[in-house]
PDB file of N, CA, C and O in Angstrom:
ATOM      1  N   MET A   1      36.362  16.043  11.297  1.00  0.00           N
ATOM      2  CA  MET A   1      36.387  15.245  12.507  1.00  0.00           C
ATOM      3  C   MET A   1      35.006  15.202  13.163  1.00  0.00           C
ATOM      4  O   MET A   1      34.565  14.157  13.642  1.00  0.00           O
ATOM      5  N   LYS A   2      34.336  16.349  13.174  1.00  0.00           N
ATOM      6  CA  LYS A   2      33.023  16.422  13.791  1.00  0.00           C
ATOM      7  C   LYS A   2      31.997  15.601  13.012  1.00  0.00           C
ATOM      8  O   LYS A   2      31.142  14.949  13.612  1.00  0.00           O
ATOM      9  N   LYS A   3      32.075  15.628  11.679  1.00  0.00           N
ATOM     10  CA  LYS A   3      31.141  14.868  10.847  1.00  0.00           C
ATOM     11  C   LYS A   3      31.337  13.367  11.031  1.00  0.00           C
ATOM     12  O   LYS A   3      30.361  12.620  11.099  1.00  0.00           O
ATOM     13  N   SER A   4      32.567  12.927  11.111  1.00  0.00           N
ATOM     14  CA  SER A   4      32.818  11.497  11.276  1.00  0.00           C
ATOM     15  C   SER A   4      32.332  11.008  12.643  1.00  0.00           C
ATOM     16  O   SER A   4      31.865   9.875  12.766  1.00  0.00           O
ATOM     17  N   PHE A   5      32.441  11.853  13.663  1.00  0.00           N
ATOM     18  CA  PHE A   5      31.945  11.483  14.978  1.00  0.00           C
ATOM     19  C   PHE A   5      30.425  11.336  14.963  1.00  0.00           C
ATOM     20  O   PHE A   5      29.887  10.411  15.570  1.00  0.00           O
ATOM     21  N   ILE A   6      29.734  12.235  14.278  1.00  0.00           N
ATOM     22  CA  ILE A   6      28.275  12.170  14.172  1.00  0.00           C
ATOM     23  C   ILE A   6      27.854  10.917  13.409  1.00  0.00           C
ATOM     24  O   ILE A   6      26.883  10.261  13.785  1.00  0.00           O
ATOM     25  N   VAL A   7      28.579  10.580  12.337  1.00  0.00           N
ATOM     26  CA  VAL A   7      28.279   9.377  11.553  1.00  0.00           C
ATOM     27  C   VAL A   7      28.477   8.129  12.406  1.00  0.00           C
ATOM     28  O   VAL A   7      27.681   7.194  12.320  1.00  0.00           O
ATOM     29  N   ILE A   8      29.518   8.100  13.221  1.00  0.00           N
ATOM     30  CA  ILE A   8      29.779   6.946  14.090  1.00  0.00           C
ATOM     31  C   ILE A   8      28.667   6.799  15.131  1.00  0.00           C
ATOM     32  O   ILE A   8      28.239   5.682  15.420  1.00  0.00           O
ATOM     33  N   ILE A   9      28.200   7.904  15.690  1.00  0.00           N
ATOM     34  CA  ILE A   9      27.117   7.860  16.675  1.00  0.00           C
ATOM     35  C   ILE A   9      25.826   7.340  16.039  1.00  0.00           C
ATOM     36  O   ILE A   9      25.135   6.507  16.626  1.00  0.00           O
ATOM     37  N   ILE A  10      25.504   7.829  14.844  1.00  0.00           N
ATOM     38  CA  ILE A  10      24.288   7.383  14.154  1.00  0.00           C
ATOM     39  C   ILE A  10      24.382   5.905  13.785  1.00  0.00           C
ATOM     40  O   ILE A  10      23.415   5.163  13.953  1.00  0.00           O
ATOM     41  N   ALA A  11      25.535   5.474  13.283  1.00  0.00           N
ATOM     42  CA  ALA A  11      25.720   4.062  12.933  1.00  0.00           C
ATOM     43  C   ALA A  11      25.614   3.177  14.169  1.00  0.00           C
ATOM     44  O   ALA A  11      25.053   2.084  14.098  1.00  0.00           O
ATOM     45  N   GLY A  12      26.133   3.625  15.274  1.00  0.00           N
ATOM     46  CA  GLY A  12      26.027   2.862  16.520  1.00  0.00           C
ATOM     47  C   GLY A  12      24.590   2.746  16.996  1.00  0.00           C
ATOM     48  O   GLY A  12      24.177   1.690  17.473  1.00  0.00           O
ATOM     49  N   ALA A  13      23.824   3.825  16.870  1.00  0.00           N
ATOM     50  CA  ALA A  13      22.422   3.796  17.270  1.00  0.00           C
ATOM     51  C   ALA A  13      21.616   2.855  16.381  1.00  0.00           C
ATOM     52  O   ALA A  13      20.771   2.116  16.887  1.00  0.00           O
ATOM     53  N   LEU A  14      21.853   2.865  15.079  1.00  0.00           N
ATOM     54  CA  LEU A  14      21.150   1.964  14.159  1.00  0.00           C
ATOM     55  C   LEU A  14      21.505   0.507  14.430  1.00  0.00           C
ATOM     56  O   LEU A  14      20.644  -0.370  14.359  1.00  0.00           O
ATOM     57  N   THR A  15      22.763   0.253  14.738  1.00  0.00           N
ATOM     58  CA  THR A  15      23.197  -1.105  15.072  1.00  0.00           C
ATOM     59  C   THR A  15      22.534  -1.571  16.370  1.00  0.00           C
ATOM     60  O   THR A  15      22.101  -2.718  16.475  1.00  0.00           O
ATOM     61  N   PHE A  16      22.460  -0.691  17.338  1.00  0.00           N
ATOM     62  CA  PHE A  16      21.799  -1.019  18.599  1.00  0.00           C
ATOM     63  C   PHE A  16      20.330  -1.379  18.371  1.00  0.00           C
ATOM     64  O   PHE A  16      19.838  -2.352  18.942  1.00  0.00           O
ATOM     65  N   LEU A  17      19.629  -0.603  17.544  1.00  0.00           N
ATOM     66  CA  LEU A  17      18.229  -0.904  17.231  1.00  0.00           C
ATOM     67  C   LEU A  17      18.087  -2.226  16.491  1.00  0.00           C
ATOM     68  O   LEU A  17      17.169  -2.996  16.771  1.00  0.00           O
ATOM     69  N   ALA A  18      18.989  -2.498  15.548  1.00  0.00           N
ATOM     70  CA  ALA A  18      18.922  -3.745  14.783  1.00  0.00           C
ATOM     71  C   ALA A  18      19.182  -4.963  15.664  1.00  0.00           C
ATOM     72  O   ALA A  18      18.636  -6.037  15.415  1.00  0.00           O
ATOM     73  N   LEU A  19      20.005  -4.802  16.683  1.00  0.00           N
ATOM     74  CA  LEU A  19      20.297  -5.919  17.577  1.00  0.00           C
ATOM     75  C   LEU A  19      19.192  -6.156  18.602  1.00  0.00           C
ATOM     76  O   LEU A  19      19.068  -7.265  19.121  1.00  0.00           O
ATOM     77  N   ASN A  20      18.398  -5.150  18.901  1.00  0.00           N
ATOM     78  CA  ASN A  20      17.433  -5.261  19.988  1.00  0.00           C
ATOM     79  C   ASN A  20      15.983  -5.403  19.576  1.00  0.00           C
ATOM     80  O   ASN A  20      15.146  -5.730  20.418  1.00  0.00           O
ATOM     81  N   PHE A  21      15.646  -5.168  18.305  1.00  0.00           N
ATOM     82  CA  PHE A  21      14.245  -5.198  17.899  1.00  0.00           C
ATOM     83  C   PHE A  21      14.044  -5.955  16.593  1.00  0.00           C
ATOM     84  O   PHE A  21      14.893  -5.929  15.702  1.00  0.00           O
ATOM     85  N   HIS A  22      12.883  -6.641  16.499  1.00  0.00           N
ATOM     86  CA  HIS A  22      12.396  -7.191  15.247  1.00  0.00           C
ATOM     87  C   HIS A  22      11.512  -6.122  14.628  1.00  0.00           C
ATOM     88  O   HIS A  22      10.642  -5.580  15.308  1.00  0.00           O
ATOM     89  N   PHE A  23      11.713  -5.805  13.356  1.00  0.00           N
ATOM     90  CA  PHE A  23      10.862  -4.875  12.626  1.00  0.00           C
ATOM     91  C   PHE A  23       9.986  -5.716  11.706  1.00  0.00           C
ATOM     92  O   PHE A  23      10.482  -6.301  10.743  1.00  0.00           O
ATOM     93  N   ILE A  24       8.696  -5.781  11.992  1.00  0.00           N
ATOM     94  CA  ILE A  24       7.782  -6.672  11.293  1.00  0.00           C
ATOM     95  C   ILE A  24       6.875  -5.840  10.392  1.00  0.00           C
ATOM     96  O   ILE A  24       6.100  -5.011  10.869  1.00  0.00           O
ATOM     97  N   LEU A  25       6.979  -6.067   9.101  1.00  0.00           N
ATOM     98  CA  LEU A  25       6.167  -5.355   8.122  1.00  0.00           C
ATOM     99  C   LEU A  25       4.835  -6.075   7.977  1.00  0.00           C
ATOM    100  O   LEU A  25       4.766  -7.173   7.425  1.00  0.00           O
ATOM    101  N   MET A  26       3.781  -5.445   8.479  1.00  0.00           N
ATOM    102  CA  MET A  26       2.439  -6.001   8.407  1.00  0.00           C
ATOM    103  C   MET A  26       1.759  -5.466   7.143  1.00  0.00           C
ATOM    104  O   MET A  26       2.380  -4.746   6.362  1.00  0.00           O
ATOM    105  N   ASP A  27       0.498  -5.813   6.945  1.00  0.00           N
ATOM    106  CA  ASP A  27      -0.232  -5.373   5.763  1.00  0.00           C
ATOM    107  C   ASP A  27      -0.379  -3.853   5.701  1.00  0.00           C
ATOM    108  O   ASP A  27      -0.265  -3.261   4.627  1.00  0.00           O
ATOM    109  N   ARG A  28      -0.629  -3.227   6.837  1.00  0.00           N
ATOM    110  CA  ARG A  28      -0.878  -1.782   6.833  1.00  0.00           C
ATOM    111  C   ARG A  28       0.039  -0.987   7.750  1.00  0.00           C
ATOM    112  O   ARG A  28      -0.087   0.236   7.814  1.00  0.00           O
ATOM    113  N   SER A  29       0.942  -1.625   8.453  1.00  0.00           N
ATOM    114  CA  SER A  29       1.804  -0.910   9.387  1.00  0.00           C
ATOM    115  C   SER A  29       3.091  -1.684   9.633  1.00  0.00           C
ATOM    116  O   SER A  29       3.293  -2.776   9.103  1.00  0.00           O
ATOM    117  N   ILE A  30       3.944  -1.100  10.438  1.00  0.00           N
ATOM    118  CA  ILE A  30       5.179  -1.755  10.875  1.00  0.00           C
ATOM    119  C   ILE A  30       5.082  -1.939  12.379  1.00  0.00           C
ATOM    120  O   ILE A  30       4.782  -0.993  13.107  1.00  0.00           O
ATOM    121  N   LYS A  31       5.331  -3.140  12.841  1.00  0.00           N
ATOM    122  CA  LYS A  31       5.298  -3.453  14.266  1.00  0.00           C
ATOM    123  C   LYS A  31       6.717  -3.691  14.751  1.00  0.00           C
ATOM    124  O   LYS A  31       7.574  -4.157  14.000  1.00  0.00           O
ATOM    125  N   PHE A  32       6.955  -3.366  16.018  1.00  0.00           N
ATOM    126  CA  PHE A  32       8.247  -3.577  16.648  1.00  0.00           C
ATOM    127  C   PHE A  32       8.089  -4.609  17.745  1.00  0.00           C
ATOM    128  O   PHE A  32       7.124  -4.574  18.509  1.00  0.00           O
ATOM    129  N   LEU A  33       9.040  -5.529  17.822  1.00  0.00           N
ATOM    130  CA  LEU A  33       9.003  -6.591  18.824  1.00  0.00           C
ATOM    131  C   LEU A  33      10.391  -6.715  19.429  1.00  0.00           C
ATOM    132  O   LEU A  33      11.373  -6.859  18.701  1.00  0.00           O
ATOM    133  N   LYS A  34      10.483  -6.659  20.738  1.00  0.00           N
ATOM    134  CA  LYS A  34      11.771  -6.738  21.427  1.00  0.00           C
ATOM    135  C   LYS A  34      12.355  -8.129  21.267  1.00  0.00           C
ATOM    136  O   LYS A  34      11.669  -9.128  21.487  1.00  0.00           O
ATOM    137  N   LYS A  35      13.638  -8.194  20.878  1.00  0.00           N
ATOM    138  CA  LYS A  35      14.323  -9.482  20.712  1.00  0.00           C
ATOM    139  C   LYS A  35      14.725 -10.052  22.064  1.00  0.00           C
ATOM    140  O   LYS A  35      14.919  -9.315  23.030  1.00  0.00           O
ATOM    141  N   THR A  36      14.846 -11.361  22.117  1.00  0.00           N
ATOM    142  CA  THR A  36      15.314 -12.011  23.337  1.00  0.00           C
ATOM    143  C   THR A  36      16.826 -12.214  23.308  1.00  0.00           C
ATOM    144  O   THR A  36      17.449 -12.321  24.363  1.00  0.00           O
ATOM    145  N   ASP A  37      17.425 -12.269  22.120  1.00  0.00           N
ATOM    146  CA  ASP A  37      18.866 -12.434  21.960  1.00  0.00           C
ATOM    147  C   ASP A  37      19.414 -11.286  21.119  1.00  0.00           C
ATOM    148  O   ASP A  37      18.715 -10.749  20.260  1.00  0.00           O
ATOM    149  N   LEU A  38      20.656 -10.917  21.369  1.00  0.00           N
ATOM    150  CA  LEU A  38      21.291  -9.856  20.592  1.00  0.00           C
ATOM    151  C   LEU A  38      21.919 -10.444  19.326  1.00  0.00           C
ATOM    152  O   LEU A  38      23.102 -10.784  19.311  1.00  0.00           O
ATOM    153  N   THR A  39      21.118 -10.559  18.273  1.00  0.00           N
ATOM    154  CA  THR A  39      21.591 -11.067  16.989  1.00  0.00           C
ATOM    155  C   THR A  39      20.989 -10.226  15.873  1.00  0.00           C
ATOM    156  O   THR A  39      20.055  -9.454  16.088  1.00  0.00           O
ATOM    157  N   PHE A  40      21.543 -10.394  14.680  1.00  0.00           N
ATOM    158  CA  PHE A  40      20.977  -9.733  13.513  1.00  0.00           C
ATOM    159  C   PHE A  40      19.952 -10.617  12.803  1.00  0.00           C
ATOM    160  O   PHE A  40      19.359 -10.186  11.813  1.00  0.00           O
ATOM    161  N   ASN A  41      19.731 -11.829  13.278  1.00  0.00           N
ATOM    162  CA  ASN A  41      18.768 -12.743  12.653  1.00  0.00           C
ATOM    163  C   ASN A  41      17.348 -12.224  12.819  1.00  0.00           C
ATOM    164  O   ASN A  41      16.956 -11.778  13.898  1.00  0.00           O
ATOM    165  N   ASN A  42      16.590 -12.289  11.742  1.00  0.00           N
ATOM    166  CA  ASN A  42      15.182 -11.888  11.721  1.00  0.00           C
ATOM    167  C   ASN A  42      14.965 -10.451  12.192  1.00  0.00           C
ATOM    168  O   ASN A  42      13.988 -10.160  12.882  1.00  0.00           O
ATOM    169  N   THR A  43      15.866  -9.568  11.821  1.00  0.00           N
ATOM    170  CA  THR A  43      15.694  -8.159  12.180  1.00  0.00           C
ATOM    171  C   THR A  43      14.557  -7.550  11.384  1.00  0.00           C
ATOM    172  O   THR A  43      13.703  -6.871  11.954  1.00  0.00           O
ATOM    173  N   PHE A  44      14.528  -7.778  10.081  1.00  0.00           N
ATOM    174  CA  PHE A  44      13.456  -7.284   9.229  1.00  0.00           C
ATOM    175  C   PHE A  44      12.649  -8.481   8.734  1.00  0.00           C
ATOM    176  O   PHE A  44      13.177  -9.352   8.044  1.00  0.00           O
ATOM    177  N   VAL A  45      11.360  -8.517   9.093  1.00  0.00           N
ATOM    178  CA  VAL A  45      10.506  -9.658   8.789  1.00  0.00           C
ATOM    179  C   VAL A  45       9.307  -9.180   7.983  1.00  0.00           C
ATOM    180  O   VAL A  45       8.670  -8.188   8.339  1.00  0.00           O
ATOM    181  N   ASP A  46       9.000  -9.885   6.898  1.00  0.00           N
ATOM    182  CA  ASP A  46       7.859  -9.561   6.056  1.00  0.00           C
ATOM    183  C   ASP A  46       6.681 -10.439   6.462  1.00  0.00           C
ATOM    184  O   ASP A  46       6.748 -11.663   6.351  1.00  0.00           O
ATOM    185  N   ALA A  47       5.601  -9.814   6.934  1.00  0.00           N
ATOM    186  CA  ALA A  47       4.415 -10.558   7.367  1.00  0.00           C
ATOM    187  C   ALA A  47       3.192 -10.104   6.588  1.00  0.00           C
ATOM    188  O   ALA A  47       2.090 -10.037   7.134  1.00  0.00           O
ATOM    189  N   ARG A  48       3.383  -9.796   5.328  1.00  0.00           N
ATOM    190  CA  ARG A  48       2.252  -9.371   4.501  1.00  0.00           C
ATOM    191  C   ARG A  48       1.616 -10.581   3.844  1.00  0.00           C
ATOM    192  O   ARG A  48       2.298 -11.553   3.517  1.00  0.00           O
ATOM    193  N   GLY A  49       0.318 -10.519   3.655  1.00  0.00           N
ATOM    194  CA  GLY A  49      -0.401 -11.561   2.936  1.00  0.00           C
ATOM    195  C   GLY A  49      -0.453 -12.878   3.677  1.00  0.00           C
ATOM    196  O   GLY A  49      -0.727 -12.917   4.876  1.00  0.00           O
ATOM    197  N   ALA A  50      -0.190 -13.953   2.961  1.00  0.00           N
ATOM    198  CA  ALA A  50      -0.323 -15.303   3.515  1.00  0.00           C
ATOM    199  C   ALA A  50       0.958 -15.802   4.181  1.00  0.00           C
ATOM    200  O   ALA A  50       1.050 -16.991   4.487  1.00  0.00           O
ATOM    201  N   LYS A  51       1.936 -14.951   4.414  1.00  0.00           N
ATOM    202  CA  LYS A  51       3.208 -15.378   4.998  1.00  0.00           C
ATOM    203  C   LYS A  51       3.185 -15.426   6.517  1.00  0.00           C
ATOM    204  O   LYS A  51       4.183 -15.804   7.131  1.00  0.00           O
ATOM    205  N   LYS A  52       2.087 -15.056   7.129  1.00  0.00           N
ATOM    206  CA  LYS A  52       2.021 -14.946   8.589  1.00  0.00           C
ATOM    207  C   LYS A  52       2.184 -16.288   9.292  1.00  0.00           C
ATOM    208  O   LYS A  52       2.741 -16.348  10.388  1.00  0.00           O
ATOM    209  N   TYR A  53       1.713 -17.345   8.684  1.00  0.00           N
ATOM    210  CA  TYR A  53       1.785 -18.650   9.350  1.00  0.00           C
ATOM    211  C   TYR A  53       3.228 -19.110   9.526  1.00  0.00           C
ATOM    212  O   TYR A  53       3.522 -19.858  10.459  1.00  0.00           O
ATOM    213  N   LYS A  54       4.132 -18.681   8.652  1.00  0.00           N
ATOM    214  CA  LYS A  54       5.534 -19.075   8.773  1.00  0.00           C
ATOM    215  C   LYS A  54       6.199 -18.448   9.993  1.00  0.00           C
ATOM    216  O   LYS A  54       7.176 -18.989  10.511  1.00  0.00           O
ATOM    217  N   LEU A  55       5.686 -17.327  10.451  1.00  0.00           N
ATOM    218  CA  LEU A  55       6.278 -16.654  11.600  1.00  0.00           C
ATOM    219  C   LEU A  55       6.021 -17.400  12.897  1.00  0.00           C
ATOM    220  O   LEU A  55       6.814 -17.301  13.834  1.00  0.00           O
ATOM    221  N   PHE A  56       4.918 -18.150  12.968  1.00  0.00           N
ATOM    222  CA  PHE A  56       4.600 -18.901  14.179  1.00  0.00           C
ATOM    223  C   PHE A  56       5.555 -20.066  14.408  1.00  0.00           C
ATOM    224  O   PHE A  56       5.712 -20.513  15.544  1.00  0.00           O
ATOM    225  N   ILE A  57       6.194 -20.564  13.361  1.00  0.00           N
ATOM    226  CA  ILE A  57       7.111 -21.694  13.536  1.00  0.00           C
ATOM    227  C   ILE A  57       8.563 -21.251  13.670  1.00  0.00           C
ATOM    228  O   ILE A  57       9.445 -22.090  13.855  1.00  0.00           O
ATOM    229  N   ASN A  58       8.829 -19.953  13.581  1.00  0.00           N
ATOM    230  CA  ASN A  58      10.183 -19.423  13.748  1.00  0.00           C
ATOM    231  C   ASN A  58      10.495 -19.347  15.248  1.00  0.00           C
ATOM    232  O   ASN A  58       9.815 -18.625  15.977  1.00  0.00           O
ATOM    233  N   PRO A  59      11.517 -20.082  15.722  1.00  0.00           N
ATOM    234  CA  PRO A  59      11.776 -20.147  17.166  1.00  0.00           C
ATOM    235  C   PRO A  59      12.118 -18.799  17.807  1.00  0.00           C
ATOM    236  O   PRO A  59      11.661 -18.523  18.916  1.00  0.00           O
ATOM    237  N   SER A  60      12.897 -17.967  17.147  1.00  0.00           N
ATOM    238  CA  SER A  60      13.281 -16.694  17.767  1.00  0.00           C
ATOM    239  C   SER A  60      12.102 -15.729  17.858  1.00  0.00           C
ATOM    240  O   SER A  60      11.974 -14.996  18.838  1.00  0.00           O
ATOM    241  N   LEU A  61      11.243 -15.728  16.842  1.00  0.00           N
ATOM    242  CA  LEU A  61      10.062 -14.868  16.886  1.00  0.00           C
ATOM    243  C   LEU A  61       9.037 -15.381  17.882  1.00  0.00           C
ATOM    244  O   LEU A  61       8.357 -14.603  18.551  1.00  0.00           O
ATOM    245  N   ARG A  62       8.937 -16.675  17.969  1.00  0.00           N
ATOM    246  CA  ARG A  62       7.998 -17.281  18.915  1.00  0.00           C
ATOM    247  C   ARG A  62       8.405 -16.970  20.350  1.00  0.00           C
ATOM    248  O   ARG A  62       7.567 -16.667  21.199  1.00  0.00           O
ATOM    249  N   LYS A  63       9.707 -17.051  20.603  1.00  0.00           N
ATOM    250  CA  LYS A  63      10.234 -16.765  21.933  1.00  0.00           C
ATOM    251  C   LYS A  63      10.050 -15.291  22.298  1.00  0.00           C
ATOM    252  O   LYS A  63       9.844 -14.960  23.466  1.00  0.00           O
ATOM    253  N   ALA A  64      10.123 -14.411  21.302  1.00  0.00           N
ATOM    254  CA  ALA A  64       9.965 -12.971  21.537  1.00  0.00           C
ATOM    255  C   ALA A  64       8.513 -12.570  21.740  1.00  0.00           C
ATOM    256  O   ALA A  64       8.248 -11.498  22.283  1.00  0.00           O
ATOM    257  N   GLY A  65       7.558 -13.408  21.316  1.00  0.00           N
ATOM    258  CA  GLY A  65       6.148 -13.132  21.562  1.00  0.00           C
ATOM    259  C   GLY A  65       5.372 -12.686  20.343  1.00  0.00           C
ATOM    260  O   GLY A  65       4.524 -11.798  20.436  1.00  0.00           O
ATOM    261  N   ILE A  66       5.651 -13.294  19.194  1.00  0.00           N
ATOM    262  CA  ILE A  66       4.944 -12.923  17.960  1.00  0.00           C
ATOM    263  C   ILE A  66       3.456 -13.243  18.058  1.00  0.00           C
ATOM    264  O   ILE A  66       2.633 -12.546  17.465  1.00  0.00           O
ATOM    265  N   ARG A  67       3.110 -14.277  18.792  1.00  0.00           N
ATOM    266  CA  ARG A  67       1.701 -14.661  18.924  1.00  0.00           C
ATOM    267  C   ARG A  67       0.904 -13.564  19.632  1.00  0.00           C
ATOM    268  O   ARG A  67      -0.212 -13.245  19.223  1.00  0.00           O
ATOM    269  N   ASP A  68       1.471 -12.989  20.685  1.00  0.00           N
ATOM    270  CA  ASP A  68       0.795 -11.906  21.394  1.00  0.00           C
ATOM    271  C   ASP A  68       0.675 -10.664  20.526  1.00  0.00           C
ATOM    272  O   ASP A  68      -0.328  -9.954  20.590  1.00  0.00           O
ATOM    273  N   LEU A  69       1.688 -10.400  19.717  1.00  0.00           N
ATOM    274  CA  LEU A  69       1.645  -9.254  18.819  1.00  0.00           C
ATOM    275  C   LEU A  69       0.532  -9.414  17.792  1.00  0.00           C
ATOM    276  O   LEU A  69      -0.186  -8.458  17.501  1.00  0.00           O
ATOM    277  N   PHE A  70       0.386 -10.609  17.246  1.00  0.00           N
ATOM    278  CA  PHE A  70      -0.690 -10.858  16.282  1.00  0.00           C
ATOM    279  C   PHE A  70      -2.058 -10.827  16.963  1.00  0.00           C
ATOM    280  O   PHE A  70      -3.041 -10.394  16.361  1.00  0.00           O
ATOM    281  N   LYS A  71      -2.123 -11.281  18.205  1.00  0.00           N
ATOM    282  CA  LYS A  71      -3.384 -11.265  18.931  1.00  0.00           C
ATOM    283  C   LYS A  71      -3.839  -9.818  19.163  1.00  0.00           C
ATOM    284  O   LYS A  71      -5.027  -9.513  19.066  1.00  0.00           O
ATOM    285  N   ASP A  72      -2.882  -8.930  19.470  1.00  0.00           N
ATOM    286  CA  ASP A  72      -3.202  -7.517  19.660  1.00  0.00           C
ATOM    287  C   ASP A  72      -3.619  -6.846  18.359  1.00  0.00           C
ATOM    288  O   ASP A  72      -4.387  -5.884  18.376  1.00  0.00           O
ATOM    289  N   SER A  73      -3.122  -7.345  17.231  1.00  0.00           N
ATOM    290  CA  SER A  73      -3.456  -6.777  15.926  1.00  0.00           C
ATOM    291  C   SER A  73      -4.685  -7.426  15.298  1.00  0.00           C
ATOM    292  O   SER A  73      -5.042  -7.103  14.166  1.00  0.00           O
ATOM    293  N   SER A  74      -5.328  -8.327  16.012  1.00  0.00           N
ATOM    294  CA  SER A  74      -6.522  -9.040  15.539  1.00  0.00           C
ATOM    295  C   SER A  74      -6.240  -9.908  14.326  1.00  0.00           C
ATOM    296  O   SER A  74      -7.086 -10.040  13.441  1.00  0.00           O
ATOM    297  N   VAL A  75      -5.061 -10.495  14.282  1.00  0.00           N
ATOM    298  CA  VAL A  75      -4.707 -11.422  13.209  1.00  0.00           C
ATOM    299  C   VAL A  75      -4.839 -12.821  13.772  1.00  0.00           C
ATOM    300  O   VAL A  75      -4.263 -13.135  14.813  1.00  0.00           O
ATOM    301  N   THR A  76      -5.594 -13.659  13.090  1.00  0.00           N
ATOM    302  CA  THR A  76      -5.765 -15.046  13.531  1.00  0.00           C
ATOM    303  C   THR A  76      -5.290 -15.987  12.439  1.00  0.00           C
ATOM    304  O   THR A  76      -5.471 -15.736  11.248  1.00  0.00           O
ATOM    305  N   ILE A  77      -4.686 -17.061  12.872  1.00  0.00           N
ATOM    306  CA  ILE A  77      -4.226 -18.105  11.960  1.00  0.00           C
ATOM    307  C   ILE A  77      -5.053 -19.338  12.267  1.00  0.00           C
ATOM    308  O   ILE A  77      -4.938 -19.916  13.348  1.00  0.00           O
ATOM    309  N   GLY A  78      -5.875 -19.735  11.334  1.00  0.00           N
ATOM    310  CA  GLY A  78      -6.730 -20.901  11.528  1.00  0.00           C
ATOM    311  C   GLY A  78      -6.197 -22.121  10.816  1.00  0.00           C
ATOM    312  O   GLY A  78      -5.193 -22.055  10.107  1.00  0.00           O
ATOM    313  N   LYS A  79      -6.887 -23.248  11.013  1.00  0.00           N
ATOM    314  CA  LYS A  79      -6.473 -24.488  10.349  1.00  0.00           C
ATOM    315  C   LYS A  79      -6.915 -24.486   8.910  1.00  0.00           C
ATOM    316  O   LYS A  79      -6.660 -25.446   8.184  1.00  0.00           O
TER     317      LYS A  79
END
């Protein structure tokens, strides 16, 4: 009974994190970005290599502030 309660608490905490944060895998680190909506969409995002430009056109990431996150990381997207 005690083990199942601990498993339920851990699963609830992981679900809470997945609903509230975007986990963005950068070239050398992982960045966290607070979500604006409680959804599982775009929870884990791959931003390695040349895929960064696709993140700027994603409405949920744009609303959450992906541009500011990239600006803080010194990542620029040019024409």
